[in-house]
C-alpha positions in Angstrom: -0.3 0.1 -0.2 0.8 3.4 -0.5 2.0 5.4 2.1 -0.9 8.1 1.6 -3.4 5.0 1.5 -5.2 5.3 5.0 -4.4 1.9 6.9 -7.4 1.2 8.5 -11.2 0.7 6.5 -13.6 2.8 6.8 -17.0 1.6 8.4 -20.2 1.9 5.2 -22.2 4.2 7.8 -18.8 6.8 7.7 -17.4 6.0 4.5 -21.5 7.0 3.7 -21.3 10.0 5.7 -18.2 11.4 5.1 -18.1 10.8 0.9 -18.0 14.8 -0.4 -17.9 15.5 -4.9 -13.5 16.6 -5.2 -12.6 18.7 -8.0 -9.5 19.1 -6.7 -6.6 16.3 -7.0 -3.1 15.9 -6.5 -2.0 14.3 -8.9 -0.6 11.5 -6.8 -1.3 7.6 -7.7 -2.7 5.1 -6.6 -0.7 2.4 -6.1 -1.7 -0.8 -8.4 -3.3 -2.9 -5.2 -5.7 -0.9 -4.2 -6.6 0.0 -8.0 -7.0 -3.2 -8.7 -8.8 -3.5 -5.1 -12.0 -0.6 -6.4 -12.0 -2.5 -9.3 -13.0 -5.4 -7.6 -15.4 -3.2 -5.1 -16.6 -1.4 -8.0 -18.0 -4.5 -9.9 -19.3 -7.0 -7.0 -22.2 -4.5 -7.3 -25.6 -6.5 -8.2 -27.1 -6.1 -12.2 -30.7 -7.3 -13.3 -29.7 -11.2 -13.9 -26.1 -9.8 -13.8 -25.6 -10.1 -16.6 -23.1 -7.5 -15.8 -24.2 -4.8 -18.3 -21.6 -1.7 -17.6 -18.5 -1.4 -19.9 -15.5 0.6 -17.2 -13.1 1.5 -18.8 -9.9 3.3 -17.3 -8.5 6.3 -18.2 -4.9 6.8 -16.6 -3.0 7.4 -19.8 -1.9 11.5 -20.1 -3.0 12.2 -23.5 -6.2 9.7 -23.3 -6.5 12.6 -20.0 -6.4 15.4 -21.7 -8.9 14.2 -24.6 -11.6 13.3 -22.2 -11.1 16.7 -20.4 -11.7 18.2 -23.3 -14.9 15.7 -24.3 -16.3 16.7 -20.1 -16.4 20.9 -21.4 -12.5 21.2 -20.2 -13.1 20.3 -16.7 -9.9 19.5 -14.9 -10.2 17.4 -12.5 -9.7 14.2 -15.4 -6.1 16.5 -15.1 -5.4 16.1 -11.7 -6.5 12.6 -10.6 -4.4 10.0 -11.3 -7.9 7.5 -12.9 -11.0 8.4 -14.1 -14.0 5.7 -13.8 -15.9 6.3 -17.5 -19.0 3.7 -16.8 -20.3 2.7 -20.4 -23.7 0.8 -20.7 -24.6 -1.7 -23.0 -28.0 -2.3 -23.3 -27.1 -5.7 -25.5 -25.7 -7.1 -23.0 -28.8 -9.7 -22.3 -29.0 -10.7 -25.4 -25.0 -11.7 -26.2 -23.7 -14.8 -25.1 -24.9 -15.4 -21.8 -22.6 -18.8 -21.4 -19.8 -17.2 -18.5 -22.0 -15.9 -16.5 -24.9 -18.2 -16.2 -21.7 -21.3 -15.6 -20.5 -19.0 -13.3 -23.7 -18.9 -11.6 -24.3 -22.3 -11.6 -20.0 -23.2 -10.3 -21.1 -20.9 -7.7 -24.0 -22.7 -6.2 -25.6 -19.6 -5.8 -27.7 -21.1 -9.8 -29.0 -25.4 -10.3 -29.7 -26.1 -13.5 -33.8 -25.4 -13.7 -32.3 -21.7 -12.5 -29.7 -21.2 -15.0 -32.0 -23.1 -18.2 -34.8 -21.4 -17.3 -32.4 -18.0 -17.1 -31.0 -19.0 -20.7 -34.8 -17.4 -22.3 -35.6 -15.9 -19.3 -33.1 -13.0 -19.4 -33.1 -12.7 -23.3 -36.8 -12.1 -23.9 -36.6 -9.8 -20.0 -34.4 -7.3 -22.3 -36.1 -7.7 -25.7 -39.5 -6.9 -23.8 -37.6 -4.1 -22.3 -37.2 -2.1 -26.4 -36.7 1.4 -26.0 -36.4 1.6 -22.1 -33.3 -1.1 -22.8 -31.1 1.6 -22.3 -32.9 3.0 -19.3 -32.3 0.0 -17.1 -28.7 -0.6 -18.7 -27.4 2.9 -17.6 -29.0 1.8 -13.7 -27.0 -0.9 -13.3 -23.8 1.4 -14.5 -24.9 3.8 -12.1 -25.4 1.3 -9.4 -21.6 0.5 -9.9 -20.1 3.5 -9.9 -21.8 4.4 -6.6 -19.9 1.0 -5.2 -17.0 2.9 -6.5 -17.6 6.0 -5.2 -18.9 4.0 -1.1 -15.1 2.1 -1.5 -12.5 4.5 -3.0 -14.5 7.1 0.1 -13.7 4.5 3.1 -10.5 3.7 1.6 -9.2 6.4 1.6 -9.3 8.3 -1.7 -11.9 10.1 -3.4 -14.7 11.1 -6.1 -16.8 12.9 -8.0 -19.7 11.8 -10.1 -20.0 13.7 -12.8 -22.7 14.5 -15.5 -20.5 17.4 -17.4 -19.7 15.3 -21.0 -20.7 15.4 -24.5 -21.2 11.8 -25.0 -20.5 11.2 -28.3 -17.0 12.9 -27.6 -16.2 10.4 -24.3 -17.5 7.5 -26.9 -14.5 8.7 -29.1 -12.2 8.3 -26.5 -12.4 5.1 -25.3 -12.6 3.6 -28.7 -17.1 2.8 -29.5 -17.2 5.9 -31.6 -18.5 3.0 -33.9 -20.9 1.3 -31.0 -24.5 3.4 -31.9 -26.1 1.6 -28.8 -23.9 1.8 -25.9 -24.4 5.1 -24.1 -22.2 7.0 -21.5 -23.5 6.6 -17.4 -21.6 8.8 -15.5 -17.1 10.3 -15.4 -15.8 9.4 -11.9 -12.3 10.9 -11.0 -10.8 8.9 -8.3 -8.0 10.3 -6.6 -6.5 11.9 -3.5 -8.3 15.7 -2.1 -6.5 18.5 -3.5 -9.1 20.4 -1.0 -11.3 19.4 1.8 -15.2 20.5 0.7 -17.5 20.5 3.7 -21.1 19.2 4.1 -23.3 21.1 1.8 -26.3 20.3 4.0 -30.1 18.1 3.6 -33.6 19.2 3.0 -35.5 18.2 6.3 -37.0 14.7 5.4 -40.0 15.7 5.5 -39.6 18.0 2.4 -38.5 14.8 0.1 -39.5 11.9 1.6 -42.7 10.6 2.1 -44.6 7.5 3.5 -46.6 5.2 1.1 -48.0 8.3 -1.6 -46.2 11.2 -2.2 -47.4 14.6 1.0 -47.6 12.6 3.8 -44.3 13.5 5.0 -41.9 11.0 6.6 -41.1 13.1 9.5 -38.6 10.2 10.9 
């Protein structure tokens, strides 16, 4: 582990409470073993039928970072942070060869033969039935994975920022997906060591946007 990495991981509630969106990063690298741990915790996220319909691209090369920044309205956190995770979403993942996923589920004991045989037809049928919502569902899965990354990074002494300011077609060109019209960009997440702290700006009271059973019946807590 890098000498600037904290020695003890935060628990999940502490990571959630402490996390802030950091816009300026030190250029300090992330140790390879720590980066691998982040990737492992990111792909541990759930997805519909476990199809893992994301493509995650770790942008680390300086030229690639510059191009990605240019595709993101020149936001400098991509230049500063040692790596930016690009979360792309594949709406067609459920209609492709599912054998590796199904076989893995059998090997782990998570699924039995009956479940796997059911999934062989159920997953493509479900995906086809989604129609135009396939893109939306894939983006949801990618965002769930990105949230895992952000909380894992926070717990391990790193900082992040969800980025929604970018031009999709340009980002796709940078990551080599310009010829894939179906692939969607879900979110960009720079990861690194914070160059400055940010305070918690606070949240609205529960009663303003948390309800019980129906909207308008406020949850008092």
